[in-house]
C-alpha positions in Angstrom: 77.8 -87.5 63.7 76.5 -86.4 67.4 73.9 -83.9 68.0 75.5 -80.3 67.5 78.1 -81.5 64.8 77.1 -80.5 61.4 78.1 -83.1 58.6 79.4 -81.0 55.6 79.2 -81.9 52.0 80.4 -79.9 48.6 76.6 -79.0 48.2 76.0 -77.5 51.7 79.3 -75.9 52.3 78.3 -72.8 50.9 75.2 -72.3 53.1 76.4 -73.8 56.4 79.9 -72.2 56.1 80.4 -69.4 54.1 77.2 -67.9 54.7 77.0 -68.3 58.3 76.6 -65.6 60.9 78.8 -66.9 63.6 82.4 -68.4 63.0 82.3 -72.2 61.9 84.8 -74.4 63.0 85.3 -76.9 60.0 87.4 -80.4 61.1 88.3 -82.0 57.6 88.6 -85.6 57.9 88.4 -89.4 56.9 87.5 -92.5 58.0 90.8 -94.2 57.3 92.7 -91.7 59.2 93.7 -92.8 63.0 94.5 -89.1 64.3 91.1 -88.3 62.7 89.3 -90.8 64.6 91.1 -89.8 67.8 89.9 -86.2 67.3 86.3 -86.8 66.7 85.4 -87.0 70.5 87.2 -83.7 70.9 85.1 -82.2 68.2 81.9 -83.3 69.7 82.8 -81.8 73.2 83.9 -78.5 71.4 80.5 -78.4 69.9 78.6 -78.4 73.3 81.3 -76.2 74.9 81.1 -73.4 71.8 76.9 -73.9 71.3 75.6 -70.3 70.7 79.2 -68.5 69.9 80.1 -70.8 66.9 79.0 -73.5 64.6 80.9 -77.0 64.7 81.3 -79.2 61.2 83.0 -82.0 60.1 83.9 -82.6 56.2 85.1 -85.8 55.0 87.6 -85.1 52.5 87.0 -88.4 50.4 83.3 -87.4 49.9 83.9 -83.5 49.7 87.0 -83.7 47.0 86.2 -80.1 46.0 86.1 -78.0 49.1 89.2 -80.0 50.3 90.7 -79.1 47.2 89.8 -75.3 47.6 91.3 -75.0 50.6 94.5 -76.9 50.2 94.3 -79.7 52.5 97.1 -81.7 52.2 97.3 -83.3 55.5 94.6 -84.7 57.8 93.0 -83.7 60.6 93.2 -80.4 59.7 90.6 -77.7 61.5 89.9 -74.2 59.3 87.7 -71.8 61.6 86.0 -69.6 59.2 84.4 -66.4 60.2 82.1 -64.0 57.6 82.9 -66.6 55.0 86.6 -66.5 55.3 89.3 -69.0 56.6 90.9 -67.0 59.7 92.7 -69.8 61.4 94.3 -73.2 60.5 95.3 -75.9 62.8 96.8 -78.9 61.4 97.4 -82.2 63.1 95.7 -83.8 66.3 94.6 -80.6 68.1 93.8 -80.2 71.8 90.2 -79.0 73.3 92.0 -76.5 75.1 93.5 -75.2 71.9 90.5 -75.3 69.9 88.3 -73.9 72.6 90.9 -70.6 72.7 90.9 -70.3 69.0 87.1 -70.0 68.6 86.5 -68.2 71.8 89.3 -65.6 70.3 86.9 -65.6 67.1 83.8 -65.0 68.6 84.5 -62.0 70.1 
């Protein structure tokens, strides 16, 4: 995982996402998922673009099944943007950098 992207687990999800002061972009993914691998560089680039405005994190659904189940993740990749500990926006499927950036910018206001 590159510099600015946080790796989430069942153990750190509460502190890194639900208790965060800034919006948090969470990419729900799995190693065996082709579209997830295609989205990885987009998530990396997004983390650099929104640094200081939002946190960007990845959650492997195979390793953090409790969190994935709690948020009803049934297809991956899925991105959920949390604000104030609540899921505010959900994007399912391969999503463009521009769409992600626009969603984060709307939350960071």
